[in-house]
C-alpha positions, 0 to 999 in steps of 0.5 A: 797703577792697577795690577793686571798680571801675575805678581809674586805677592799673589803667591804669598796671598795664595799661601795664606788663603790656603792655610785658612781654607784647609780647616774651613773646607773640612769644618764646613763639610763635617758640619754639613754631614758630608764626607770630609773630602767633599769640602776639600774638592770644593775648595780646589774647584773654587780656587782653580776652576772658578778663579780661572773663569771669574772676573773678580781679581780678589774674591775667593770661592769654596764651600760656604757656611751659609749653605750648611743648613741647606746641605744638612736638610737635603742629605736628610731627605735625599736617598744618597750623597750621590743624589745630592751631588746631582742636585749640585750639578743642576744648581750649577746649570741654573746659575749659568742660566742666571748669568745668561739672563743677566740677573747679576744686575741686582747686586748693584741695588745693595746699599753701600752701608749694608755691604760695609755692615756685612764686612764689619759683622764678618770681622766681629764674627771672625773674632768671636768665633776664633777666640774659642779656637785660640784658647783650645776650645774646638767644640764648634766647627771651623767656618761657622758663622751662625749665632746658634751653633750645632754644638748647642751653644751660641756665639756668646755662650761659646766664649764663656765655656772657652774661657772657662776651659782654656788650654795654655798651650793654645793660648801661647801659640795664638799670642806668639802668632799674633805677635809675629803678624803684628811685627811683620806688619811694621814698616821695618819688615815691610820695607826689608827686601829679604824679610818682606819675601817671607809670608808671615802666616807661614811663620805663624804656622811653623811657630805653632807646629814647633811650639806644639812639638816642644809642648809634647816633649816638655809640657804634655798638658799643653800639647794640642792633639786630636780635634785641636789640630787640622785633620786632613783625610789620608791620601797615599796614592792616586788610587786612594784619591780616586777612591775618595771621589764620588760620582753623582747619581743622575739616574735616581735624581732626575725623577725626584722633585725634591732634587729640583727643589734642592737645586733651585734653593742651592742656586738661589742662595749660592748666587745671593751669597756670591753677589754679596761677597764680590760686592764686599771684595770690590769695596776692599780692593785697593785699586777700586776694580769692579767685578762683572756680576753676570760673569761671576754667576757663570763662573760659579755655575761652572764651578758647581758643575765641576764640584758636583761631578767630582764629589764636592760640596756646592761653592760660592764666593766667600767673604772670609777667604776673600778678606784674608786674600786681600789682607795678605796683599793679593793683587790679581786672581792668580792668588785665588787660583794659586790657593786652589793648586796649593790645596790640590798638591797638599792633599797628595804630598804633605797631608801628614805635615798639615795635620800637625798644624794647631788650630790656634795658630790658624786662629791667630791669622783669622783674628787679625783678618777680623780686626782689620775688617772691624777697625774703629776707623771703619766704624768712625767713617760710617758715623761721619756719613750721618745717621741715614748711613750709620743706622743701616750699617749698625742694624746689619751688624747686629742682625748678622751677629744674632742670626746668620749672614743671609738673614742679617743682610735681608734685615739690613737691606730692609733698613737700608731701603727704608732710609733711602726712601726716607732720604728721597722723601726729604730731598724730593720736596722742600718747603720754604717760608718768607713772611706770608709767602710759602714756596714748595719746591719739587725736585728730581722724580716725585713718585707716588711714594712722595704722596704722604710728604706732599700732603704733609707739606701742603697741610703746613700752609696756613690760612691767608698765605700765598703758596707757590708750587715750583716744579722746575727741577722735577723731571717727573711728577706722579699722577697721585701727587698731581691729584693731591695738589689739585685737591688742595687747590680746590679746598684752598679758596675756603682757607683764603689761600692763593695757590700758583703753579710754576712749570707744573701741568695738572693732567 
């Protein structure tokens, strides 16, 4: 039965996403050259505001690594962060326009093999990007999805340096965290009335904090400190919270052309990433629900208006947080909203406690999410669908791993379209031979794209054969294809080929 109302499982899932979102929000903000608190604001808005308006039951929104390079470039040319915030608000208004114009329809044109390839690639990226954090090598920012990293390394070289400089305390915390997650995923713990109520991710965090405190007193060399821990800004009162909020400078921004360029770029990229993310979340949804794409564009637009007005980074729907949400057992969009409330309360009530969490404990959670996105079962399932499905899937994975999400998706999309066209060529025109008789059957719509294929089939007819071209199953035959048939018929007499047409009218 499809869940439609809030379920207690949503609280557990919201808690898991909250724990994952903290370092991601902070990491993306710092990597963008923006104030750390702007990432937290974007996370809160993405959860509460976007989550409330969105029609997606399982996707989670917040600051995204895919926008980092755009933000860095914008902050380098704009006169202030407040002017950039004005661009974020304008980007939100543009997204509202996208939704009103119903441009979300383009999400339906993305081949499923490319979406599945994106999910598998995100899973592999999570695994490879989190392994350094798992062993205590925290040079690269949390949430980085690009092959080339800001710290001068790439995804593969980072692994080498991570294993060359491990912190055994971090390794132990991560391994114990993975052990807890695997244990809680067994049938016994899932079916136990009491134990099933305890979020395994929360246990991983408690275990990580407890072990790190033990290391501090007994094994100082293994203790996680500084960059190895979550680092939330200190908010001690409502006044200090208000002091962190930056207000957009529309007076300066309105007359700067670069602000409008930045806003349009943000709106386009954020909308594309959102549409990709909701398609991915819908694929993972156990109840096979479908997100209204135009409503999602409106929700993201409202979210960016709120985020910009409050001093936050731009938001999009994010695959990693959405995947963590689904893996944690979310049932409705209350999980995404709950994670936003957890973020809001945490920065006021327990920042000092959250700053005790080792990143290696959170790495354990994300490693398990990555594993579930890239299991052998998923790869095997795509392989069974044939090369026309598997190759775009594989190309998308490789392209994303060696570039970034959007570039990789674009490459995968080109590959997917190529195989769709190739499959259409094969299915639209078939040639059958029986002795001296040849049948060319036209199926479905035969467009100008099939012109090379009809020419190839006609050239396979030998001298002296009887050719029947049957258009009974064709709902449309393009004029270019008709011209090819007519040209062949004019030359057929010279080759003693007799041509008959069935249900084809040459205009």
